[in-house]
C-alpha positions in Angstrom: -33.1 -29.8 -85.9 -31.1 -29.8 -89.1 -27.3 -29.6 -89.8 -26.1 -29.1 -93.3 -22.7 -29.3 -95.0 -21.9 -28.7 -98.7 -18.5 -28.5 -100.2 -16.1 -30.0 -102.8 -13.9 -33.0 -102.0 -10.5 -33.3 -103.7 -11.2 -36.8 -105.0 -13.3 -38.4 -107.7 -16.9 -39.4 -106.9 -16.1 -43.2 -106.9 -13.4 -42.8 -104.3 -15.7 -40.6 -102.1 -18.5 -43.2 -102.5 -16.2 -46.0 -101.4 -15.1 -43.9 -98.4 -18.7 -43.3 -97.3 -19.2 -47.1 -97.1 -16.0 -47.7 -95.1 -16.1 -48.1 -91.4 -12.4 -47.0 -91.3 -13.2 -43.7 -93.0 -16.3 -43.3 -90.7 -14.0 -43.6 -87.7 -11.3 -41.4 -89.2 -13.6 -38.4 -89.8 -14.8 -38.4 -86.1 -11.4 -38.7 -84.4 -10.2 -37.5 -81.9 -13.5 -36.3 -80.5 -15.4 -39.5 -81.0 -14.4 -43.1 -81.7 -16.7 -46.0 -82.7 -16.2 -49.6 -81.9 -18.4 -52.6 -82.8 -20.9 -53.4 -80.1 -20.4 -57.0 -79.0 -17.8 -59.5 -80.0 -17.8 -58.7 -83.7 -15.5 -56.6 -85.8 -16.3 -54.0 -88.4 -16.7 -55.3 -91.9 -14.5 -53.8 -94.6 -17.6 -52.2 -96.2 -20.7 -51.4 -94.2 -23.3 -52.9 -96.5 -27.0 -52.5 -95.9 -28.8 -53.4 -92.7 -28.1 -52.5 -89.1 -24.7 -52.1 -87.4 -24.5 -51.5 -83.7 -21.6 -49.5 -82.3 -20.3 -48.2 -79.0 -19.4 -44.5 -79.0 -16.4 -43.2 -77.0 -15.7 -39.5 -76.4 -12.2 -38.2 -76.3 -10.9 -41.8 -76.1 -11.7 -41.7 -72.4 -15.3 -42.8 -71.8 -18.2 -44.5 -73.5 -21.1 -42.1 -74.1 -23.5 -44.7 -75.4 -24.5 -47.1 -78.1 -25.9 -46.4 -81.5 -27.6 -48.3 -84.3 -26.4 -47.5 -87.8 -29.1 -48.4 -90.3 -27.8 -47.9 -93.9 -29.4 -48.0 -97.3 -28.6 -46.4 -100.6 -30.8 -44.0 -102.5 -30.9 -42.5 -106.0 -32.7 -39.2 -106.8 -35.5 -39.6 -109.3 -34.8 -36.4 -111.3 -32.8 -36.5 -114.5 -30.6 -33.5 -113.3 -29.4 -35.6 -110.4 -28.8 -38.9 -112.3 -25.1 -39.1 -111.2 -25.9 -38.5 -107.5 -25.6 -41.4 -105.0 -27.0 -41.1 -101.5 -26.1 -43.1 -98.4 -28.8 -42.8 -95.7 -28.4 -43.7 -92.0 -31.8 -44.0 -90.3 -30.5 -45.3 -87.1 -30.2 -43.6 -83.8 -29.0 -43.8 -80.2 -29.8 -47.0 -78.3 -28.1 -46.5 -75.0 -26.4 -44.1 -72.6 -26.5 -40.4 -73.4 -27.2 -41.2 -77.1 -30.5 -42.7 -76.2 -31.8 -39.1 -76.1 -31.3 -39.1 -79.9 -33.3 -42.3 -80.8 -34.1 -41.3 -84.4 -31.6 -39.8 -86.9 -32.0 -39.1 -90.6 -28.5 -38.6 -92.0 -28.1 -38.4 -95.7 -24.8 -38.1 -97.5 -24.9 -37.3 -101.2 -22.0 -37.8 -103.6 -22.0 -36.2 -107.1 -19.5 -35.1 -109.7 -18.4 -31.5 -109.4 -20.9 -29.6 -111.5 -18.0 -27.4 -112.9 -16.5 -30.5 -114.4 -12.8 -31.6 -114.3 -10.2 -29.0 -113.1 -7.4 -27.7 -115.3 -5.4 -30.9 -114.7 -8.3 -33.1 -115.8 -9.1 -34.3 -112.3 -12.8 -34.7 -111.4 -13.7 -33.6 -107.9 -16.8 -34.5 -105.8 -19.7 -32.4 -104.7 -20.5 -33.6 -101.1 -23.7 -32.7 -99.4 -24.6 -33.8 -95.9 -27.9 -33.4 -94.1 -28.5 -34.5 -90.5 -32.0 -34.2 -89.0 -32.4 -35.0 -85.3 -35.4 -34.7 -83.0 -34.5 -34.8 -79.3 -37.6 -33.3 -77.7 -36.7 -30.7 -75.1 -33.0 -31.4 -75.6 -33.1 -30.4 -79.2 -31.4 -27.0 -78.7 -28.5 -28.5 -76.7 -28.2 -31.4 -79.2 -28.2 -28.9 -82.1 -25.2 -26.9 -80.8 -23.3 -30.0 -80.0 -24.0 -31.8 -83.3 -23.4 -28.6 -85.3 -19.9 -28.2 -83.8 -19.1 -31.8 -84.4 -20.4 -31.7 -88.0 -18.0 -28.8 -88.7 -15.2 -30.9 -87.4 -16.4 -33.8 -89.6 -16.5 -31.5 -92.6 -12.9 -30.4 -91.9 -11.8 -34.0 -91.7 -13.6 -35.1 -94.8 -12.0 -32.3 -96.8 -8.6 -33.1 -95.3 -8.8 -36.9 -95.8 -10.5 -37.0 -99.3 -7.2 -36.7 -101.3 -6.0 -39.9 -99.6 -9.1 -41.9 -100.7 -8.2 -42.3 -104.4 -5.7 -45.1 -104.8 -4.8 -46.7 -108.1 -2.4 -49.5 -107.6 0.6 -49.4 -109.9 0.6 -51.8 -112.8 2.6 -54.9 -112.0 6.0 -54.8 -113.4 7.6 -57.8 -115.2 9.7 -58.4 -112.1 6.7 -58.6 -109.8 5.0 -61.0 -112.2 8.0 -63.3 -112.1 7.9 -63.3 -108.3 4.4 -65.0 -108.3 4.4 -68.4 -106.8 4.8 -71.2 -109.4 6.0 -68.8 -112.0 9.6 -68.9 -113.4 11.3 -67.1 -116.3 11.1 -70.3 -118.3 7.2 -70.3 -118.0 6.8 -66.6 -118.4 
């Protein structure tokens, strides 16, 4: 079973790449249908990083539907035409509850600059491509419809949240610099 998404995000590729590696953004695109909490007595890192991360999955904020292993690694396409593309791959799967019916996922999220280049205002947008491959045996047709619907929601949320991902902190003003501990006008 395969679910695909392809669209432009209204943010630059670096902002989109940072968001893909953020547990906060991961949770935000799934809400309110699903929420993810760390499995065990840990907390989410600021950035996923490589390796395995175990999560509890709650549906509609009301009940836990199972646990999932998120196994992340980054990839780069070999072709010259795709040199600016970055791919985040999750090769995890369900480990408990209803999700154990989906033990192996192949989820790839690709970020690249908009092939059309910057817009009229000089802003560069992001081409986002998402592919989920799941094999669930006899449950594959049911899983496909459920995941397809959820992926459409994810796509909607990704497009809606993308403009909020780019954040350039304002340059510190002279007043803010003077407010630093140990700094006075005489030493400035």
